[in-house]
C-alpha positions, 0 to 999 in steps of 0.5 A: 122206761129208763136207758140202760147200756146194752150189748147187741150184736150187729154184723158180728161186731158187738155194740153197746147202745144206751136206749130203753130196751123197748126202743125198735131196733130199727132206731138203734141201727140208724139213728144210734149206729149210723147203719142206714142200710135198713129202711123205714117204711111202715114202722108196723111191720108190713112193707118189709123194707126193714127187714134184718136176720136174727139168728139167720131168721128175718124179722123187722127191725121196726117191730123188734126191740132191742131186748129181743136181740141180747144175746142173738146175732143181727145181720143187716143189709150191710152185713149181708155176704151173699155176692152171688145174690146181689149180682143177680139182682143187678143182672136182672135189673132189680132195682129202681127207686132202690127204697126196698131193696135191702128188705127184698135181699134180706128176705131172698137171703133167708129163703135162699138159706133154707131152700137153695133151688126154691120153687116159685111158690116157695119164692111168692110165700117168702117175698109176700111181705116185702112190698116194692112201690115200683112193681119189679116183682118179676124181676125179684123172681128171676133174680132169686131163681138164677142164684143157686143157693150156697148162702150160709146165715150168721148164727154166731153171736161171737163179736169180732169187734167191741163198739160203744155208740 
């Protein structure tokens, strides 16, 4: 398929990308827009390293095409505004190698947006698609439980700025 100029909304900014509409969003984020916080892990949607939010819902950027996010609001780790969760992450010493952290934080934020005080089973279910090679799962759960919610996922497709990539 040939390239097409497409507008996508990332972290409240409108970007125009000239790419194949079937291109995975992950490659546009990392290679075209230089938003490298979203990581490539497995390329099959199994590890969670590339988790982003599309209209407030967690999605895998490696499996989400550009055409699937047209007219939708995408939030990456660079646009995640949830300081309480980030502080809990640091206080509970969650990061080790750090590779999975962006995806872990994005999944945790989506969980807390729906369930401000999640039960253990809800945490386990929401985080089950995120793999941590360092095995910090108990610290991840502790950080989530220490966060009292209050996160409002962005559902706005309104752009504050237009950028061409």
